[in-house]
N, C-alpha and C positions, 0 to 999 in steps of 0.2 A: 165857919164858912167853907165850902168846899172851892177851889178855884179849877184850873184848868186839870186835866188827865196826868195823873202823874206816872211819867214812863219808868221810872226807876222804883226800888223798894223806900217806903219812908222809914227810915228808923221810928217816927212817934209811934205808927202803928204795930210796927213788931213787938215795942216796948212792954205793948198792952198784953201780951202773948205770955200763958202760963208757960209756953215750950222751950225750953230752952235754949239759950243763943248758942248759935252752929251746930246747933243737933242736924242730925241728915232727916232730910224729908220721911215725911210717915209713908209708911206703907200701906198696901190698899190687898186686903184677903181677896182671894177668887171667891167666889158665891156659888160657881158652878159657869163655865163660858163668859166671864166676866173681864176677862184679858183685856177685850178690847175697851169695855169701861173704863178700867183702870188706868190705861196708858190716857184715854182721853183727859181722863180728871185731874192727872197730872200733870200734865201740860196745861191745862187752865188753870191750875192753882199757882202754877209759876208763871204766868202771863201778868208783869207787874201791873198794868196799868188795868187790867182787871181783878187781881187779887187785892189791890189797894182799895176798890170800892167796896167790894166783898167782907175786909176787914171792919169797914166802917157800918156795915151793915147798911147800904145805902138805898137798896132796892125797898130791903125789910121796911125800911121805916117810912117811906111812901107807901108801901103796897098796903100797911097796919091801917094808912089814915086814908085809905081809896075810902071811896062811897060804894063800893059794892061790897066793901066789906068781907070779901073771900078769904076762907079758910088757908093759912101758912101754910099748910100741909098738900094743898092742892096747887101751891103757885110754883110752877114750872121754875121760875128766877127766884123764888125765897130756897127753894131745896137746895138750888146749886148754890148757893149764897154761904145759909148754913155747912155747905160741904165743902166747899171752899175756905171758909173760914176756920172749922174746925180743924183740918187738913194742916193750919199753920199756926194752929194756938193750941191744941189738947200735947198734955205732958205723956207720950206713949212711944211706942216703938211701931205699932201696926194696928189698922182700926176695919172695920167693916162698911163698906158704904152700903149697909142694906137700905136706907130708905130710898135714896135715888135709884137700886136696880128692882125696888119694889113700886114703883111710881114710873117705869119705863114707858107706860102706854099714855103718860100726860104728854111727853117727847113726842112719840110716835105711835099711832095706835097698834101699827103692826110689827112693834117689838114686843118680845116675850122674853120672862126672867129665863134662865138656864139655855137659852140660845144664843150661840155668838152671832154678831151682827158686825158689819162693815164699821170699822173705826173712823174713818171719814163722814160715813151715812149719818151715825151718830152722833157725830159733833155737829155736821151743817143743822140736825134736828133741835140740839140740843139750844144753839145760838138761834133759832130761829124761834122758838117757842120762848127762849125770852127776849127775843125784841117782841115777839109779837104781845105778849103779856104788858110789856112798857106802853104799848100803841090800845089797848083795850083800856088801860086803867086809865090813861091819858084821856080818851075819848069819853069814859064814863064821868070824869071831871070837867071835861069841856060841856058834856051835856048836862052839869050841874051847874055849871056856871052862866050857861048860854051858848047854843050853837054857835052865835056869830059873832063871838067875843074876840076880840084884837087885843092882845097883851100892850103895855104903854110901849114897849119896844119895837110895835110894828110888827111882828111875825103873827102870821096868821095861826088860828087855832088850830088849824088841819096838818099842818106839818106832820109828817112822817118820821122825825127825826127822833131816837132815843138813845141813853147811853152804847149800848150793845152796837148798835149801827156807829156810834161815834166811834169804838173803838177796833169793830170789825170791818166797816164797811167801807167803800171805796166806790172810784166807779172809771167808767170805760169810754175812751172816745172812740167809735166810728165812723172814719171817713171814707166815701164810698165818690169816686169822680166817674163820671160818663168820658168814655175815653173818644165817644162823636163830639158831642157837644161840649164837653169841659164843664159841665154845670157840677157842683159838689155837693153832696148829702151828708150834714153830719149829725149823731144821735148818740148821747150819753146813755150809759145804762149803769145802773147800781151792781155793785158784788160784793159778797162777801167772804171770797176766796179766788183763790183760782187753783185750774187743773191744769197741768201740763202733759202734752204728749211727751214720749221718750222713747218711740221705737227707733227713731232714727237721730237721738241726742247720747251723748257720752255724759253730760254734765247740765248742770244747772242755767249756767250760760247759756249756752246751747238751746236746751228747750227754751226759755225765754227770746230767744232771739228768733226761734223758727215761730212762737206763740205770735208777736208782734211782729213778723217780716210782712211785707206788702204782697198782696193778692190778686192774679187776675182772676177778675169774672168772668168767663167766657166759657162757647158751648153751649152746653145743657146747664150749666150755671152762670148764665146772663143775668144781668140787673134790670130790672124795670127801672126805666128813665122816666120819671115825670114831666119832663123838658122834652125829650123826643117822641115819648107815648108809645113806646115800643122797648121790647128786648134787646140789649144793646152790652157788648164788651165793656169793662167798667174796672176799674182798682181801685183794691179794699186795702186801707191802713187800719189798724187799732193801734192805738196809744191810749197810757194811764192817763187820765186826767185828774182823778184825784188818788192819790196812795192811801195807802190804810195805815191805820196808826201800829194796828197788828197786822202783820202780812200771814195768812196760812194759806201755802200750797201743797197743793196734792199732785202728787207725782202719778202717773197713771199706770199702774202694774199691771191692772186687772183687765187690759186691752191688747194682749197679744193675739196670735192666730188661735182662731178657734177658742176664746176665752183665755188662753194660756196665762199665767201670772209672766210679765217681762221680769226678770229674776237678776238682770246685769247689772254691775254700779254704776251709779250715776254720782258724780263729782262736785260736790259743792262746798264752799266756805263758810264760816262763823261770820262774814262781813257781808252785806249785798246794797250794791250801790243802783239805783233803777234811773237815775237823771239819762238812760240814752232811751228808755222808752218812755217817757213823761212826754203830753202835748206840752206843744210849745207856748199855745194860748193861756195854760191855765196857771192857778199860782203857786203851786206846788213842782219845782224844778230841780231841788237835788234831795230827794230821800233817800237816808242812808238807814240800813236795820243793822243788827246785831241779833245771833242767832238765841233763842231762849230755849227752844226744844225740839226734840222730834219724838216720832213715833215709826217703829220698825214692825214690819209684818214677817214671821219665818211659816213658811208652807206653800200650798198652792192655790185656795181659794180666798176672796175677803170672811166670806165667814167660816172659818175651817182654819186648823194653822195657830196661830200663836202671836200676840202683841206684847208689845214693852217698849216701855218709853225710855227718854234719857232728857233731862231738865238740867238746867241751871239754878242753883240755890239761891238764896237773898245775900250770899257772900261772893256769889261768882263763882263755885262750885261746882264741876258736873258731876250727875248720880246716872246711874242705871237705876230705873224703877220697874222691876219685872214681881208683878201683883205685891206681895207680902216679902220679898226679896230686893233690899234696896243696899246698893253697894256703891263704893268710890271710884269713878270713872274720868276718864281725861279726855279733853277736846279733841287728841289724835282718835281717839276710839269711836267718840262721837262720830265723826266726818270719815273713821273707813267703814261705818256701816249703809247697809242697802235701805235706805229711809223711805216710807208710805208718804211721810207727812210733816211737815217742816213749819216752824213757827219762830216767825220773824218781828223782831218787835223796834221801832222806829228810836234812835238815838235821842232825837226832839220829839216832841208834839208838833203835827202836822200845821201849818199856816192857817188861818182862819180869817175869812173875811166877808163881805158880802155879796151872794151869788144871785144873778138872775139871767135870765135867758135874752138873747140877743136872736134876732130875727132867722139865721141859719140854725137855731136849735141849740147851738153852742154855747155852754154856760158862760154866762160873762163874770171876771171877778168884781167888774162894779157895776151896779144897777139903784137905779131910784125905785124901779117896781120891785115890792118887797111880795108879793102875791104872783112873781111867774111863775107859767108853768112849765113842766115838761113833758113831751108825748111821752107816754109808756110806752115801752118794747117788748116784743115775746119773746125773741131771740137774737143772738149775732151771731146764729150758724149760716151756712151760704143761702138756705132756703129766704132769709129776712131779706135776703136782696136782691131775689130773684121771683121770678112770676109764678112761682109754685105756690101752692094755698099753704099757709102757715096757718095752724092750729094752736090757740095758745093754751097751757098745760095750765093742770088745777092745782097744784102744789109745786113742786119742784120745778125751776126752770132753770136751764143749763144753757150757756152760749159760748161754746166754743170749748165747750168742759169747764168752765167757768159759772161757778153758781150766783144766779140773780135772786135780787130780793122780789119775792111776791110782792104783785096790789094788795093790799091791804082795803078792807070794807071800812068805808068811812072817810081814804084819804082821797077820794077821787070825785070832780064835780060831774055831771052829767052830759060831760062830752069825753069820759073815761080820760081825762088831761090828770095826771099826777101834779097835784102841786107841791111846787117848792119853796121853802118861805127863807128868805134872806135872816142872817143874824150877825148883827153885829158887835156883838160883843164875847171873845173866849171863856166868859166864866160861863160854870152851871149854873150858880143859883147867884141871883143878882138881887143885894139886900134893899132897893127904891121899887121891886114890884110886892108890895106888901099889900095883904088883906086880912081880914078877920071872916071867920065862921060862929058865931055865937062868940062866946067867950073865949076862941080858941083861937089864938093868931096864926096865920099861916103864911107860908113865904109862896110865890110862884118861881118853881124852877126856869129861866129862860130858858135854857138850851133845850127842858124837854115838855116844858108847859106842865107839870105835874104840880099839886100841895104839899106842900111839905114844911110839917106842926113844927113850931120855933117855940122857945121861949120868950119870955120877956125881955131879955138880954138879949137876943139874938140868936143863941144858940140853936142849933141844931135838936129835938129830942131824938 
């Protein structure tokens, strides 16, 4: 049975591989402007908590047992899972990512084989597609069991939690204080990564400080206070309420004057502490990260030039992955590059506890209401806290450059509130939540709500 996320490499899983112990990472052939794809795949492959799941074919086993019986070839998560497992398992020097390259439109309809894309955009679409796949599969299973069924651990069946969200998801708290009456408004927004402005920064630390520094909303940017019933000056403060297990940071290099690339060096370290940016009311106070991968872009625009990646392998060695060419690197070389995307993995899995919502909208660490709801938010940018009209985007939602999780069908009640369910167990699979489907025993994954086939001895099929 699977317990918590494994934030470090699991030797027992790697031993099952045919790949020679200590072999360098598998190179990926460029199939025609696919350097962006190869770079993203290399970093995802060497993101330990995701790779550990893929080596167990965690999603494939669930997907195969799903009531929809979707073809594995059409499932974006199955495709990614097999790609990652293959890269960590086969006995070869180089391989071609033909399957995923041929299925780009599964991840994003506007992607085309043979055309270079923005690596960050591709990464976001891949993660979103896998998250949405888990949600759809879970919804199908819930419909089969009954729409209003609540599992024995008290979780509402409509929870939007997935294993993808558990790995990459986090949340920001936006606190706005009216400078006229002093009333505060708190809002929690879910994120999958953070995008940082670097125009006025020379280091990652400075960029983070600017992202989280207080902001005065005044002039044309005044805040619509519900208590004062008018536009007023206000103070806005952003903090991290829940830090992701894997933090992806994009440096906004393509937002210079007239769209030119900001190609200056941005200093960063292989360790990252986020304590000073955390919400004081949250469970998660001292998240610590180590660098596990980076993506570098050379050229003038995100859809031209060239992408390559640096990854830390299962033995802690750094490698430069430039399509099919893989070479030994050093931490010094990694830190000297003008990076575009950084992947940080937590040293320990984030704390998990019961989460509810108190009257001011802040998620509370302890709540007796397992079906508390959080108001959905459209954006965290300035227009969301002023009297200006806010239009809800149909697909990608950007908040101060931060990627938000779009609201998914089937997760809202009639008022438009996003349902958030409490969870008392930090285990993905709970052995005491069992059911049977005909002659086939099933286990209900406590964390995702999915049905998992098991053998009579309790082992996962």
